[in-house]
N, C-alpha and C positions, 0 to 999 in steps of 0.2 A: 347797333352792336348786339350780338346775340349772347345769351348766357353761356352757351357751350363754348364760345370763343374765349370768354373771360375765364372759364374754369381751367383752360389749358395754360393760362399765364402763371408765372411764378409770383411769389408774394411781392417781390420788388416791382415786377411789371404791373401788378394790380395797383400798387400805390402810385406808380408814375402815371398810369392811365387815369386814376382818380384825380391827380393833380392837373393833368392835361384837360380833363373834362370841366374841372372847376374854373380853369382859366378861360376855356371856351364859353362857358356860361356867363362869366363876367364880361367877355367881349360882346356876347349877344345882348346882354342887358344894356351895355353902353350904346350899342347900335339902336336898341329900342328907344332909349331916352332921346337920342338925337334924330329919331325918326328915319333912320337909314336901314332898318331891319326889313328885308323884303318878305320874309315868311315868318309870321309870329309863332307858328307851330314849332319852329326850331327850338324855342325856349322850353316847351313841354318835352320835346324829344331829348334835349340835353339833360333836363332834370331826371327823366326816366332812366337814361343811361347811367347817371350818377347813382341813382337808387339801385340799379342792377349791380354795379361794381361794389357798392357798400354792402349789399346783401351777401355777395360772394365772400367778401372780406370777413364779414361777421360769421358766416357759416364756418369758415376756416378757423376763426378764433374759438368758436364753441366746440368744434371737433377736436381741436388741440387741447382745450381745457378738460374735456371729457376724458381724453386719454390719460391725462396726468392724475386725475382723481382716482382712477381704478387701481 
Protein backbone atom coordinates (compact mmCIF):
# COMPACT_ATOMS: atom_id res chain seq x y z
CA UNK A 1 0.00 0.00 0.00
CA UNK A 2 1.32 3.41 -0.91
CA UNK A 3 1.23 6.53 1.23
CA UNK A 4 -0.59 8.52 -1.45
CA UNK A 5 -3.43 5.97 -1.40
CA UNK A 6 -3.75 6.30 2.37
CA UNK A 7 -3.79 10.11 2.22
CA UNK A 8 -6.99 9.98 0.16
CA UNK A 9 -8.81 7.95 2.84
CA UNK A 10 -11.15 9.61 5.31
CA UNK A 11 -10.38 9.35 9.04
CA UNK A 12 -12.85 6.49 9.44
CA UNK A 13 -11.34 4.62 6.50
CA UNK A 14 -7.84 5.07 7.94
CA UNK A 15 -8.98 3.58 11.24
CA UNK A 16 -10.74 0.65 9.58
CA UNK A 17 -7.66 0.00 7.42
CA UNK A 18 -5.50 0.01 10.55
CA UNK A 19 -7.83 -2.48 12.23
CA UNK A 20 -7.76 -4.69 9.12
CA UNK A 21 -3.96 -4.62 9.01
CA UNK A 22 -3.69 -5.53 12.69
CA UNK A 23 -5.97 -8.54 12.12
CA UNK A 24 -3.91 -9.50 9.07
CA UNK A 25 -0.68 -9.31 11.09
CA UNK A 26 -2.24 -11.48 13.79
CA UNK A 27 -3.21 -14.07 11.18
CA UNK A 28 0.29 -14.03 9.72
CA UNK A 29 1.83 -14.53 13.16
CA UNK A 30 -0.49 -17.47 13.79
CA UNK A 31 0.57 -18.99 10.47
CA UNK A 32 4.23 -18.47 11.38
CA UNK A 33 3.79 -20.29 14.68
CA UNK A 34 2.12 -23.26 13.01
CA UNK A 35 4.77 -23.21 10.25
CA UNK A 36 2.19 -22.63 7.52
CA UNK A 37 3.51 -19.22 6.50
CA UNK A 38 4.84 -19.50 2.95
CA UNK A 39 6.58 -16.12 2.73
CA UNK A 40 8.15 -14.79 5.97
CA UNK A 41 8.67 -11.38 4.38
CA UNK A 42 4.90 -10.87 4.58
CA UNK A 43 5.31 -10.18 8.31
CA UNK A 44 7.70 -7.32 7.59
CA UNK A 45 5.45 -5.93 4.85
CA UNK A 46 2.43 -6.00 7.15
CA UNK A 47 4.33 -4.17 9.90
CA UNK A 48 5.47 -1.51 7.45
CA UNK A 49 1.92 -1.02 6.17
CA UNK A 50 0.74 -0.55 9.76
CA UNK A 51 3.51 1.99 10.35
CA UNK A 52 2.51 3.91 7.21
CA UNK A 53 -1.13 4.10 8.28
CA UNK A 54 -0.19 5.13 11.82
CA UNK A 55 2.10 7.84 10.46
CA UNK A 56 -0.67 9.32 8.32
CA UNK A 57 -3.05 9.18 11.28
CA UNK A 58 -0.52 10.98 13.49
CA UNK A 59 0.16 13.62 10.83
CA UNK A 60 -3.57 14.36 10.73
CA UNK A 61 -3.72 14.61 14.53
CA UNK A 62 -0.83 17.06 14.63
CA UNK A 63 -2.17 19.21 11.82
CA UNK A 64 -5.53 19.36 13.59
CA UNK A 65 -3.92 20.31 16.91
CA UNK A 66 -1.77 22.98 15.26
CA UNK A 67 -4.87 24.56 13.76
CA UNK A 68 -6.61 24.76 17.14
CA UNK A 69 -3.68 26.44 18.91
CA UNK A 70 -3.53 29.40 16.50
